[in-house]
C-alpha positions in Angstrom: -23.7 -95.8 -43.8 -22.9 -99.3 -42.7 -22.1 -101.7 -45.5 -23.7 -105.2 -45.7 -21.6 -108.1 -47.2 -23.7 -110.2 -49.6 -23.1 -113.9 -50.2 -24.1 -113.2 -53.8 -21.0 -111.0 -54.0 -18.6 -113.6 -52.5 -19.9 -116.4 -54.7 -19.2 -114.3 -57.8 -15.5 -114.2 -57.1 -15.1 -117.6 -58.9 -12.9 -117.2 -62.0 -11.3 -113.9 -60.9 -7.6 -113.4 -60.4 -6.3 -113.1 -56.8 -5.9 -109.3 -57.2 -9.4 -108.8 -58.6 -10.8 -111.0 -55.8 -9.0 -108.8 -53.2 -10.3 -105.6 -54.8 -13.8 -107.0 -55.0 -13.8 -108.2 -51.4 -12.5 -104.8 -50.1 -15.2 -103.0 -52.2 -18.0 -105.1 -50.7 -16.6 -104.7 -47.2 -15.8 -101.0 -47.1 -18.4 -99.4 -49.3 -22.2 -99.1 -49.1 -23.1 -99.6 -52.7 -21.2 -102.0 -54.8 -18.3 -104.3 -55.8 -17.0 -105.2 -59.2 -17.6 -108.8 -60.1 -17.4 -111.0 -63.2 -20.3 -109.8 -65.2 -22.5 -108.1 -62.5 -23.0 -105.4 -59.8 -23.6 -106.2 -56.2 -25.9 -103.7 -54.4 -27.9 -103.4 -51.2 -30.9 -101.4 -50.0 -29.4 -98.1 -49.1 -30.3 -94.4 -49.0 -28.1 -91.4 -49.5 -29.3 -88.1 -47.9 -28.1 -85.5 -45.3 -28.3 -86.5 -41.7 -29.7 -83.1 -40.9 -31.4 -80.3 -42.8 -32.3 -76.8 -41.4 -35.4 -75.1 -42.6 -36.9 -71.7 -42.2 -40.2 -71.9 -40.4 -43.1 -71.2 -42.8 -40.9 -71.7 -45.8 -40.0 -74.7 -48.0 -37.2 -77.2 -47.4 -35.6 -79.4 -50.0 -34.4 -82.9 -49.0 -31.8 -84.2 -51.5 -32.3 -88.0 -51.6 -31.1 -91.0 -53.7 -31.3 -94.7 -52.9 -30.0 -98.1 -54.2 -31.6 -101.5 -54.3 -30.3 -105.0 -55.1 -30.0 -105.8 -58.8 -32.8 -108.3 -58.5 -35.3 -105.6 -57.5 -34.4 -102.9 -60.1 -36.9 -104.3 -62.6 -39.6 -103.6 -60.1 -39.0 -99.9 -60.2 -41.4 -98.4 -62.6 -43.8 -95.4 -63.2 -46.2 -96.7 -60.5 -43.7 -96.1 -57.7 -44.4 -93.3 -55.3 -42.5 -91.6 -52.4 -43.8 -91.8 -48.9 -42.2 -90.0 -46.0 -42.8 -91.0 -42.3 -42.2 -89.0 -39.2 -40.6 -89.9 -35.9 -40.3 -93.1 -34.0 -43.9 -94.0 -34.7 -43.3 -93.7 -38.4 -46.5 -91.7 -39.0 -47.2 -91.0 -42.6 -47.0 -87.3 -43.4 -46.4 -87.2 -47.1 -47.5 -89.4 -50.1 -46.4 -88.2 -53.5 -49.6 -89.7 -55.1 -51.8 -87.4 -52.9 -52.5 -83.7 -53.3 -53.3 -80.8 -51.1 -54.7 -81.2 -47.6 -54.7 -85.0 -47.9 -51.0 -84.8 -46.8 -50.0 -83.6 -43.4 -47.0 -81.9 -45.0 -47.7 -80.3 -48.4 -44.9 -80.6 -51.0 -43.9 -82.4 -54.1 -41.5 -85.1 -55.2 -39.0 -83.4 -57.6 -37.1 -86.7 -58.2 -38.4 -89.9 -59.8 -38.6 -93.1 -57.7 -38.2 -95.2 -60.9 -34.8 -93.5 -61.3 -34.0 -94.1 -57.6 -34.2 -90.3 -57.0 -36.3 -89.5 -53.9 -35.5 -85.7 -53.7 -38.6 -84.0 -52.1 -39.6 -80.5 -51.3 -41.9 -79.7 -48.3 -43.7 -76.4 -48.3 -44.7 -74.2 -45.4 -42.6 -76.2 -43.0 -43.9 -75.5 -39.5 -41.5 -75.2 -36.5 -43.5 -77.7 -34.5 -42.6 -80.5 -37.0 -39.0 -80.8 -36.0 -38.3 -84.5 -36.1 -36.6 -87.4 -38.0 -38.1 -88.3 -41.3 -37.8 -91.6 -43.1 -38.3 -92.5 -46.7 -40.4 -95.4 -48.0 -40.7 -96.5 -51.7 -43.9 -98.1 -52.8 -44.8 -99.5 -56.2 -48.0 -101.2 -57.5 -46.2 -104.5 -57.4 -44.3 -106.5 -54.8 -41.7 -103.7 -54.2 -42.3 -101.9 -51.0 -39.4 -100.9 -48.8 -38.7 -98.8 -45.6 -35.2 -97.4 -45.6 -33.6 -97.4 -42.2 -31.6 -94.1 -42.3 -33.5 -90.9 -41.7 -33.0 -87.2 -41.9 -33.5 -84.7 -39.1 -35.4 -81.7 -40.2 -35.1 -78.7 -38.0 -37.5 -75.9 -38.9 -36.9 -72.6 -37.0 -37.2 -68.9 -37.4 -34.1 -66.7 -37.5 -31.5 -67.6 -34.9 -31.3 -64.0 -33.7 -34.7 -62.3 -34.1 -33.4 -59.4 -32.0 -29.9 -58.1 -32.9 -27.9 -55.7 -30.7 -25.1 -53.6 -32.1 -23.2 -50.4 -31.2 -23.6 -47.2 -33.3 -20.9 -46.9 -35.9 -20.3 -50.6 -36.4 -21.0 -52.4 -39.7 -24.1 -54.5 -39.8 -24.4 -57.5 -42.1 -27.8 -59.0 -42.6 -27.9 -62.3 -44.6 -31.1 -63.7 -46.0 -31.1 -67.0 -47.8 -33.6 -69.5 -49.1 -33.8 -72.6 -51.2 -34.2 -72.4 -54.9 -35.9 -75.6 -56.0 -36.5 -74.5 -59.5 -33.3 -73.2 -61.2 -35.4 -71.7 -64.1 -37.5 -69.6 -61.6 -35.2 -68.6 -58.7 -36.9 -66.8 -55.8 -36.7 -63.0 -55.6 -35.4 -61.7 -52.3 -36.2 -58.1 -51.1 -35.4 -56.1 -48.0 -37.6 -53.7 -46.2 -36.5 -51.1 -45.3 -33.5 -51.1 -47.7 -30.8 -49.0 -46.0 -27.5 -50.1 -47.4 -25.6 -51.9 -50.1 -27.3 -55.2 -51.2 -25.5 -58.1 -52.9 -27.5 -61.0 -54.3 -26.1 -64.5 -55.1 -27.7 -67.5 -56.7 -25.7 -70.7 -56.0 -27.2 -73.8 -57.3 -30.1 -74.7 -55.0 -29.8 -71.6 -52.8 -30.4 -67.9 -53.2 -29.1 -65.3 -50.8 -29.2 -61.6 -50.3 -26.7 -59.7 -48.1 -27.4 -56.1 -46.9 -24.5 -54.1 -45.3 -24.8 -50.7 -43.6 -23.3 -48.7 -40.7 -25.5 -48.7 -37.6 -26.9 -45.4 -36.6 -29.2 -44.2 -33.9 -31.8 -43.7 -36.6 -31.8 -47.5 -37.1 -32.6 -48.2 -33.4 -35.8 -50.2 -33.1 -36.3 -50.7 -36.8 -37.8 -54.0 -37.9 -36.0 -55.4 -41.0 -38.0 -57.9 -43.1 -36.7 -60.2 -45.8 -39.3 -61.3 -48.3 -38.8 -64.3 -50.7 -41.1 -64.4 -53.7 -41.4 -67.7 -55.6 -42.8 -67.2 -59.1 -44.3 -70.5 -60.2 -45.2 -71.9 -63.5 -48.4 -71.0 -65.4 -51.6 -72.0 -63.6 -50.0 -71.7 -60.1 -50.1 -68.7 -57.9 -46.9 -67.1 -56.6 -45.7 -68.1 -53.1 -44.4 -65.5 -50.7 -42.6 -66.0 -47.4 -41.0 -63.5 -45.0 -39.1 -63.3 -41.8 -38.0 -60.3 -39.7 -35.6 -59.2 -37.1 -35.5 -56.1 -34.9 -32.3 -54.1 -34.6 -31.3 -52.5 -31.3 -28.5 -49.9 -31.7 -26.7 -48.7 -28.6 -25.7 -45.0 -28.8 -24.7 -42.1 -26.6 -27.1 -39.3 -25.7 -28.3 -37.3 -28.7 -30.5 -34.3 -29.4 -30.1 -33.2 -25.7 -32.2 -30.1 -25.0 -32.9 -27.8 -22.1 -36.4 -26.3 -21.7 -37.9 -23.9 -19.1 -40.7 -21.5 -18.2 -39.7 -18.0 -17.2 -40.9 -16.7 -13.8 -43.3 -13.8 -13.4 -41.3 -11.7 -10.9 -38.2 -11.7 -8.9 -38.1 -14.4 -6.2 -40.2 -16.9 -8.1 -38.7 -20.3 -9.1 -38.0 -21.5 -12.6 -38.3 -25.1 -13.5 -35.9 -26.5 -16.1 -36.1 -29.9 -17.9 -33.3 -31.8 -19.6 -34.4 -34.2 -22.4 -32.2 -36.6 -24.4 -32.5 -39.5 -26.8 -30.2 -42.4 -25.9 -30.0 -46.2 -25.9 -29.7 -47.4 -23.2 -31.7 -44.6 -21.5 -29.8 -41.7 -19.9 -28.5 -42.9 -16.5 -27.6 -39.5 -15.1 -28.4 -35.9 -15.7 -26.1 -33.2 -14.3 -26.9 -29.5 -14.0 -24.3 -26.8 -14.0 -24.5 -23.1 -13.1 -22.1 -20.8 -15.0 -20.5 -18.0 -13.1 -17.8 -16.2 -15.0 -15.6 -18.8 -16.3 -16.5 -21.4 -13.7 -19.2 -24.1 -14.0 -20.5 -25.5 -10.7 -22.7 -28.7 -10.5 -26.0 -27.8 -8.8 -28.3 -30.8 -9.5 -28.4 -34.4 -10.6 -32.1 -35.0 -11.6 -33.8 -34.6 -15.0 -35.6 -31.6 -13.6 -34.1 -28.6 -11.8 -36.1 -25.9 -9.9 -34.3 -22.8 -8.6 -35.2 -19.2 -7.5 -34.1 -16.4 -9.8 -33.3 -12.7 -9.5 -33.1 -9.8 -11.9 -29.4 -10.6 -12.4 -28.9 -12.9 -15.4 -28.4 -16.6 -14.6 -26.7 -19.1 -16.8 -27.3 -22.9 -16.7 -26.7 -26.0 -18.9 -27.3 -29.7 -18.6 -25.2 -32.8 -19.3 -26.8 -36.2 -20.1 -24.8 -39.4 -19.6 -25.2 -43.1 -20.3 -22.8 -46.1 -20.7 -21.8 -45.0 -24.2 -21.0 -41.3 -23.7 -22.3 -37.8 -22.8 -23.8 -34.8 -24.4 -24.3 -31.2 -23.1 -26.9 -28.7 -23.9 -26.3 -25.1 -24.9 -26.2 -22.5 -22.1 -29.6 -21.0 -21.2 -29.5 -17.4 -19.8 -32.5 -15.8 -18.1 -33.5 -13.4 -15.4 -36.7 -12.4 -13.5 -39.1 -10.3 -15.6 -39.6 -6.7 -14.4 -43.2 -6.2 -13.1 -45.4 -3.8 -15.2 -46.0 -1.4 -12.3 -42.2 -0.9 -11.9 -41.8 0.0 -15.6 -44.8 2.4 -15.3 -43.3 4.0 -12.2 -39.9 4.6 -13.8 -41.6 6.2 -16.8 -43.5 8.6 -14.6 -40.3 9.6 -12.8 -38.6 10.2 -16.2 -41.5 12.4 -17.3 -41.4 14.3 -14.0 -37.6 14.9 -14.3 -38.1 16.2 -17.9 -40.7 18.7 -16.7 -38.4 19.9 -13.9 -35.5 20.4 -16.2 -37.6 22.5 -18.6 -38.9 24.5 -15.6 -35.3 25.3 -14.5 -34.3 26.3 -18.1 -37.2 28.7 -18.3 -36.6 30.2 -14.9 -33.0 30.9 -15.5 -33.6 32.2 -19.0 -30.7 30.0 -20.2 -32.9 28.0 -22.5 -36.3 27.7 -24.1 -38.9 24.9 -24.0 -40.9 25.6 -27.1 -40.6 21.9 -28.0 -41.6 20.8 -24.5 -45.3 20.3 -25.4 -44.5 18.1 -28.4 -42.0 16.1 -26.4 -44.4 15.7 -23.5 -47.1 14.5 -25.9 -44.7 11.9 -27.4 -43.6 10.7 -23.9 -47.3 10.2 -22.9 -47.8 8.1 -26.0 -44.7 6.0 -25.3 -45.7 5.6 -21.7 -49.2 4.3 -22.7 -47.7 1.9 -25.2 -45.1 0.6 -22.8 -47.7 0.0 -20.1 -49.8 -2.2 -22.2 -46.8 -4.0 -23.7 -45.4 -4.9 -20.3 -48.9 -5.9 -19.0 -49.3 -8.2 -22.0 -45.9 -9.9 -21.3 -46.7 -10.5 -17.7 -50.1 -11.9 -18.6 -48.4 -14.3 -21.0 -46.1 -15.5 -18.2 -49.0 -16.0 -15.8 -50.6 -18.3 -18.4 -47.5 -20.5 -18.3 -46.3 -19.9 -21.8 -42.7 -20.4 -22.8 -40.8 -17.1 -22.7 -37.3 -16.3 -23.7 -35.4 -14.0 -21.3 -35.4 -10.3 -22.2 
């Protein structure tokens, strides 16, 4: 703040020692407020407040403010004085401490007292489209009315990083802070969801809440909200403000699975799918066929379609992105045997059993007394096997999932 040298101050040097005159002169020249004189205080119109204040859009902002006036004007400061705030180069009135509610462009209240040269003001629900320089004017119901030259830049904005990106396994520190204009009723800060250790701190005019946790794939896409609740004095409803950010967690493929539908008969093709959860998304799928102890790459798409035989085939899939890989378990399957083939083999078995019994009887080296009972049991098993196999084949034809057997 630039100092102004007053002739009032210089004239008052009369009667002072050389040393005191020098001190008084330096005081008037280098400071913005005062100089020591013989029996008086030399002051100018001046205002003391921050050059810039950052506010959270939709929340309140406190402007600490004090001012000085020449001694001759101090008696004009009384209880009729009010605070007026003007915006921008046009000096548009946006706040008058003598008005209430919607009569002001910016709602708020004067927490200081103009009579005491305290112009501290709180603006509520500060919108982000009101970023500008603001200037203070003091008005009293007398001849004292003054526009102070220095202003404060109010920058109302949301969170600087509404979308935060981290890698899985790293520590995340979320810090939520707000002004606490009333020390007796500090705001209450809460996190949703609450996923880690939370430390709260009340430091003078500010309240903060810090939440720490280790990033996991389970946190990917979560929307974290910090809510500040202002409990006001009797007769006034509580005020609540909130702001959010979305967390994006980068992680390697997880929960990678292989699914397939079994074929109906030998020579048909089986379609296998590889699915995985990853951020960023899987960039490459690789299919491997296992033969003995060797694994050979046989495909590079998410889906693989191959013909199968009655011989067991083994496959697995590997999913890859920029942060790592994950493999599925090995899937083993073979072509299902057709129902007519099972039935045919059962008939041959029964025919062979009948032939063996006939040979034993003809050579008189054995007896077949139990042949009838055995034959009856075989017929029953044959009937049961036929319907079981037919049911399995029908299930395959309907496209149901079927584990190899």
